[in-house]
C-alpha positions in Angstrom: 0.0 0.0 0.0 1.1 3.5 -0.7 1.5 5.6 2.4 1.1 8.6 0.1 -2.3 7.5 -1.0 -3.4 6.3 2.4 -2.7 9.8 3.8 -4.6 11.4 0.9 -7.6 9.1 1.6 -7.6 10.2 5.3 -7.3 13.9 4.3 -10.2 13.5 1.9 -12.3 13.0 5.0 -11.1 16.1 6.8 -8.0 18.2 7.4 -5.6 16.7 10.0 -2.1 17.3 11.4 0.7 14.7 11.3 0.1 12.9 14.5 -3.6 12.6 13.8 -2.8 11.1 10.4 -0.5 8.6 11.9 -3.1 7.5 14.5 -5.9 7.3 12.0 -3.8 5.4 9.5 -2.9 2.8 12.2 -6.4 2.6 13.5 -7.8 2.1 10.0 -5.3 -0.6 9.1 -5.3 -2.2 12.6 -1.6 -1.3 12.9 -0.7 -3.9 10.2 1.5 -1.2 8.7 2.9 0.8 11.6 4.1 4.2 10.7 6.6 6.4 12.5 5.7 10.1 12.6 8.8 10.8 10.5 7.4 8.8 7.6 4.2 10.8 7.9 5.9 14.2 7.8 8.3 13.2 5.0 5.3 12.0 2.9 3.3 15.1 3.7 6.3 17.3 2.6 6.3 15.5 -0.7 2.6 15.8 -1.1 2.8 19.5 -0.4 5.7 19.9 -2.9 3.6 18.1 -5.5 0.6 20.3 -4.9 -1.6 17.5 -3.5 -2.0 18.9 0.0 -1.8 22.4 1.5 -0.5 23.2 5.0 -2.0 25.7 7.4 0.2 26.6 10.3 -2.3 28.8 12.1 -4.1 26.0 14.0 -3.2 25.5 17.6 -3.5 22.1 19.1 -3.1 22.2 22.8 0.1 24.0 23.7 1.8 23.2 20.4 1.5 25.0 17.1 0.7 22.4 14.5 0.5 22.4 10.7 -2.9 21.1 9.6 -2.9 19.5 6.2 -5.8 19.5 3.7 -6.2 17.8 0.4 -6.1 20.0 -2.7 -8.0 19.5 -6.0 -4.8 17.9 -7.5 -4.7 15.6 -4.5 -8.3 14.5 -5.1 -7.5 13.7 -8.7 -4.5 11.6 -7.7 -6.6 9.8 -5.1 -9.4 9.1 -7.5 -6.8 7.7 -10.0 -5.3 5.5 -7.3 -8.7 4.1 -6.3 -9.7 3.4 -9.9 -6.4 1.7 -10.9 -5.9 -1.9 -10.0 -2.8 -2.8 -8.0 -0.3 -4.2 -10.5 1.2 -7.6 -9.5 4.5 -6.5 -11.1 4.8 -3.6 -8.7 4.2 -5.6 -5.5 7.2 -6.4 -3.3 9.1 -9.6 -4.0 7.8 -12.6 -2.1 10.5 -13.2 0.4 9.2 -16.6 1.4 9.2 -17.9 -2.2 12.8 -16.6 -2.7 13.8 -18.2 0.7 12.5 -21.6 -0.3 14.1 -21.4 -3.8 17.5 -20.5 -2.1 17.1 -23.3 0.5 16.8 -25.8 -2.4 20.2 -24.9 -3.8 22.0 -24.2 -0.5 24.1 -27.2 0.6 23.0 -28.8 3.9 19.6 -27.0 4.3 16.7 -29.1 5.4 14.1 -27.5 3.2 11.3 -29.5 4.9 12.3 -27.9 8.2 12.2 -24.4 6.5 8.6 -25.2 5.3 7.5 -26.6 8.6 8.9 -23.6 10.6 7.0 -21.2 8.3 3.8 -23.3 8.4 3.9 -23.2 12.3 4.4 -19.5 12.3 1.6 -18.9 9.7 -0.9 -21.1 11.5 -0.2 -19.2 14.8 -0.7 -15.9 13.0 -3.9 -17.2 11.4 -5.3 -18.2 14.8 -4.4 -14.7 16.2 -6.1 -13.0 13.2 -9.2 -15.2 13.8 -9.3 -14.2 17.5 -9.0 -10.6 16.6 -11.8 -10.9 14.1 -14.2 -12.4 16.7 -13.5 -9.5 19.0 -13.9 -6.8 16.4 -17.0 -4.6 16.4 -19.3 -4.5 13.3 -18.7 -0.8 13.1 -15.0 -1.3 12.5 -15.5 -2.2 8.9 -12.0 -1.1 7.7 -10.3 -3.2 10.4 -12.5 -6.2 9.6 -11.6 -5.9 5.9 -7.9 -5.8 6.8 -8.3 -8.8 9.0 -10.1 -10.7 6.2 -7.2 -9.9 3.9 -4.7 -11.2 6.5 -6.7 -14.3 7.1 -7.1 -15.1 3.4 -3.4 -14.5 2.8 -2.4 -16.7 5.7 -4.8 -19.5 4.5 -3.3 -19.2 1.0 0.2 -19.4 2.4 -0.6 -22.6 4.3 -2.1 -24.2 1.2 1.0 -23.1 -0.8 3.3 -24.5 1.8 1.4 -27.8 1.7 1.8 -27.8 -2.1 5.6 -27.1 -1.7 5.9 -30.0 0.7 4.1 -32.4 -1.6 6.2 -31.3 -4.6 9.4 -31.7 -2.5 8.3 -35.2 -1.5 7.8 -36.2 -5.2 11.1 -34.6 -6.5 13.6 -34.9 -3.8 15.1 -38.0 -2.1 14.7 -38.3 1.7 18.1 -36.8 2.3 17.5 -33.4 0.7 21.2 -32.6 0.6 24.4 -34.4 1.5 28.1 -33.7 1.8 27.6 -30.4 3.6 26.9 -29.7 7.3 23.3 -29.0 7.9 22.2 -25.4 8.3 20.1 -25.0 11.5 16.6 -23.7 10.9 15.1 -22.0 13.9 11.5 -22.9 14.8 11.2 -19.8 17.0 8.2 -17.9 15.8 7.6 -14.2 15.7 4.6 -12.8 17.5 1.7 -12.1 15.1 0.4 -8.6 14.6 -2.0 -7.6 17.4 -4.2 -4.6 17.7 
């Protein structure tokens, strides 16, 4: 997702200052893409430079003087174009997991089955956490529910793909995946899934 366009979408609702944008961005996405405030202000600076937002430095928030940003007509045009243009598969980030498995196949001494199993365990734990979060979400939190649905569907697809990889490995590789090189240890420690 483009931080630039996410901020424009939030500003389309109402003018906001940087910290508000960061909070609203994270609330809308369920903190699945945490932003630091520096990213927000850097992006706002570029948007202002490109004529997509205007800044008003006269608004006082508490004790601090804050710049409030508002979307401009040019920003609305860019936002409409973003919403109407499908996300290109070619522009999405590389799939680190697919690359990791491809490299594990050619690296001497790597137990590819252990790599697959470690990822499956982590993905299933994340899937359980996403499902728990979904049962606790309120119906009024539609944007968060949509993000959770996307995370659940992606995790389910990843598990299916890992099952497919394991079956393909079983058909094409002997029991000893590699020989002649010392095994590379694969950690089964899992990272904590995203929580809200």
